[in-house]
C-alpha positions in Angstrom: 61.2 42.6 3.0 62.1 44.3 6.2 59.4 45.3 8.7 58.6 49.0 8.9 60.0 50.8 11.9 57.2 51.8 14.2 57.7 55.3 15.9 55.3 56.7 18.5 52.2 58.1 16.7 52.6 61.7 17.9 56.3 61.8 16.9 55.3 60.7 13.3 52.6 63.3 13.2 54.6 66.3 14.5 57.5 65.3 12.2 55.2 65.4 9.2 53.8 68.8 10.3 57.3 70.2 10.8 58.5 69.1 7.3 55.2 70.0 5.5 55.2 73.5 7.0 58.9 73.9 6.2 58.2 73.1 2.5 55.3 75.6 2.5 57.5 78.4 3.9 60.5 77.6 1.7 58.3 78.4 -1.3 56.4 81.2 0.3 59.1 83.3 1.9 61.4 82.3 -1.0 59.2 83.8 -3.6 58.7 87.0 -1.6 62.5 87.3 -1.2 63.0 86.9 -5.0 60.3 89.4 -5.9 60.9 92.0 -3.3 64.7 91.8 -2.6 65.8 90.4 -5.9 63.5 92.5 -7.9 64.8 95.7 -6.2 68.2 95.0 -7.8 67.1 94.5 -11.4 67.1 97.2 -14.1 64.3 98.2 -14.3 63.2 97.3 -10.8 60.6 94.5 -10.4 62.1 92.2 -13.0 61.8 89.0 -10.9 58.0 88.7 -10.5 55.0 90.5 -9.1 52.1 90.0 -6.7 50.6 87.2 -8.9 53.8 85.2 -8.8 53.8 85.5 -5.1 50.2 84.3 -4.8 50.9 81.3 -7.1 54.0 80.3 -5.3 52.3 80.4 -1.9 49.5 78.3 -3.2 51.8 75.8 -4.7 53.8 75.7 -1.5 50.6 74.8 0.3 49.8 72.0 -2.2 53.3 70.5 -2.0 53.5 70.8 1.8 50.1 68.9 2.0 51.3 66.2 -0.3 54.4 65.7 1.9 52.6 65.5 5.2 49.0 64.3 4.6 49.5 60.6 5.0 51.1 60.9 8.5 49.4 63.9 10.1 46.6 65.1 7.9 48.8 68.0 6.8 47.2 70.8 8.9 50.3 73.1 8.4 48.4 75.8 10.2 47.4 76.2 13.9 44.1 77.7 12.8 43.3 74.5 10.9 44.3 72.4 13.9 42.2 74.4 16.3 39.2 74.3 14.0 39.5 70.6 13.6 39.7 70.1 17.3 36.6 72.4 17.8 34.4 70.8 15.2 35.9 67.5 13.9 37.0 65.6 17.0 40.7 66.1 16.6 42.3 65.4 20.0 42.8 68.6 22.0 45.9 67.1 23.6 47.5 67.3 20.1 46.7 70.9 19.3 49.7 72.4 21.1 52.3 69.8 19.7 51.0 70.4 16.2 51.1 74.1 16.5 54.7 74.0 17.9 55.8 71.7 15.1 54.2 73.9 12.5 55.9 77.0 14.0 59.2 75.3 14.2 59.0 74.2 10.6 58.2 77.7 9.5 61.1 79.1 11.6 63.6 76.7 10.1 62.4 77.4 6.6 62.7 81.1 7.1 66.2 80.8 8.4 67.1 78.8 5.3 65.6 81.6 3.1 67.4 84.3 5.1 70.7 82.4 4.7 70.2 81.7 1.0 69.3 85.3 0.2 72.0 86.9 2.5 73.7 88.8 -0.2 70.6 90.0 -2.0 68.9 91.1 1.1 72.0 93.0 2.2 72.3 94.8 -1.2 68.6 95.6 -1.4 68.2 96.7 2.2 71.6 97.1 4.0 69.9 98.2 7.3 67.5 95.2 7.3 64.5 97.6 7.7 60.8 97.3 7.1 61.7 97.6 3.4 62.4 93.9 3.3 60.9 92.7 6.6 57.8 91.5 4.8 59.9 88.9 3.0 59.4 87.0 6.2 56.3 88.3 8.0 53.2 90.3 7.2 52.5 94.0 7.8 49.3 96.1 7.6 48.9 97.3 4.0 52.0 95.3 3.1 54.1 98.0 4.9 52.5 101.0 3.0 51.6 104.1 4.9 49.5 105.3 1.9 46.9 102.5 2.3 46.1 103.7 5.8 45.7 100.2 7.3 46.4 99.9 11.0 46.3 96.9 13.4 42.5 96.6 13.7 41.9 96.9 9.9 44.5 94.1 9.5 42.9 92.1 12.3 39.5 92.3 10.5 41.1 91.2 7.3 42.8 88.2 9.0 39.5 87.1 10.5 37.7 87.3 7.2 40.5 85.7 5.1 41.0 82.7 7.5 37.3 82.2 7.9 37.1 81.8 4.1 40.0 79.5 4.1 38.6 77.1 6.8 35.1 77.2 5.3 36.5 76.0 2.0 38.9 73.5 3.5 36.0 71.9 5.4 33.9 71.9 2.2 36.7 70.4 0.1 37.5 67.6 2.6 33.9 66.7 3.5 33.2 63.3 2.1 29.5 63.8 2.4 29.7 66.9 0.1 31.3 66.7 -3.3 35.0 66.3 -2.6 37.6 66.3 -5.4 38.6 62.8 -6.4 42.0 61.3 -7.5 43.8 62.8 -4.5 43.3 66.3 -5.9 42.2 67.9 -2.6 45.7 69.3 -1.9 45.8 71.0 -5.3 42.4 72.5 -4.8 43.3 73.8 -1.3 46.4 75.4 -2.9 44.2 77.1 -5.4 42.1 78.4 -2.5 45.2 80.1 -1.1 46.1 81.5 -4.5 42.5 83.0 -4.7 42.7 84.4 -1.2 46.1 86.0 -2.0 44.7 87.6 -5.2 41.5 88.8 -3.6 42.5 89.6 0.0 46.2 90.5 -0.2 46.1 94.3 0.3 45.1 94.9 3.9 47.4 92.5 5.7 49.4 90.3 3.3 47.1 87.2 3.8 49.1 85.5 6.5 45.9 83.4 7.4 48.3 81.2 9.4 49.8 82.0 12.8 52.8 79.6 12.3 53.5 81.1 8.8 53.9 84.5 10.3 55.3 84.0 13.8 58.0 81.5 12.8 59.6 83.6 10.1 59.1 86.8 12.1 61.2 85.2 14.9 63.8 84.1 12.4 64.1 87.5 10.9 64.4 89.1 14.4 67.3 87.0 15.5 69.1 87.6 12.1 69.1 91.4 12.1 65.6 92.7 11.7 65.3 94.4 15.0 61.9 96.0 14.2 60.3 92.6 13.4 57.6 92.8 16.1 56.3 96.2 15.0 54.6 97.6 12.0 55.4 100.7 9.9 53.5 102.8 12.4 55.7 101.7 15.2 52.9 99.7 16.9 53.3 96.1 18.2 51.8 94.1 15.4 53.0 90.5 15.8 49.8 89.4 17.6 47.5 90.3 14.7 48.4 87.4 12.4 48.2 85.1 15.3 44.9 86.0 17.0 43.0 87.0 13.9 43.5 83.6 12.1 42.7 81.6 15.2 39.4 83.4 15.6 38.6 83.5 11.9 39.4 79.8 11.4 37.0 78.7 14.0 34.4 81.1 12.7 34.6 79.9 9.1 34.6 76.2 10.2 31.5 76.9 12.3 29.8 78.6 9.4 30.4 75.5 7.3 29.3 73.1 10.0 26.1 74.8 10.9 24.9 76.2 7.6 26.1 73.5 5.2 27.3 70.3 7.0 24.2 69.9 9.2 22.1 69.8 6.0 24.1 67.2 4.1 22.7 63.6 3.9 24.3 61.2 6.2 26.2 58.2 4.9 23.9 55.2 4.3 24.5 51.5 3.6 24.9 50.6 0.0 21.6 49.6 -1.7 20.9 45.9 -2.4 22.9 44.6 -5.4 25.9 46.8 -4.6 27.1 44.7 -1.6 26.4 41.1 -0.8 23.0 40.9 0.9 22.9 38.8 4.1 21.2 35.4 3.8 17.9 35.2 5.6 
């Protein structure tokens, strides 16, 4: 049997973050393209899915991306997760920027692939590549609706709350001192968390809850014809909201778990006599 090829640790980790995030965005942006652009061309319209199918595909994308990357990098797939782990779990600060860049690059490449694959459908559904299909790639306040009346600060509030909930639950699910899921089911449960957030908190800002998930595809859409990608339906600069909101919310949610739950959990103790060989006197 040949010896494994040893690559530098950081290269292995950012490679895993890149591919894992790419898998996540391929399913996430792919399902929105199918529902929004493809559905606009069916008769009657909306024949290729709805909000629930979007929520389920995003959640499954998270699950599958985590399974791809977890062994090598821990499968953060989200700069808000990486920042929160550095803040509270001892993850090296020197790796935060490389992880975030790899995650954003993976999201960018995945969005380019979705944009390419759906070239004809997007052109038929929205020939001017306007805000009508912009949210295939990046989020908007009120999902682009002017009727909802959501502006930047309402969306910012939503992103803080949604990402705080995400990180609180990720910390709970992965805490071995709590009651973590067994049989390597944590990625599935985390995916279900994303489904639940999408179903409960999708109205105000499209539940980006991940700076890489939003910025990478937003940049990909901008360079492929969506000239208004940086602004919202009101004409305001919006791209910063799903970056700053999740970074703040993630640390907030992780802090809530650490100080209100984690600090009260029993610490790991040695196995009682009879469970492990007792030392001879």
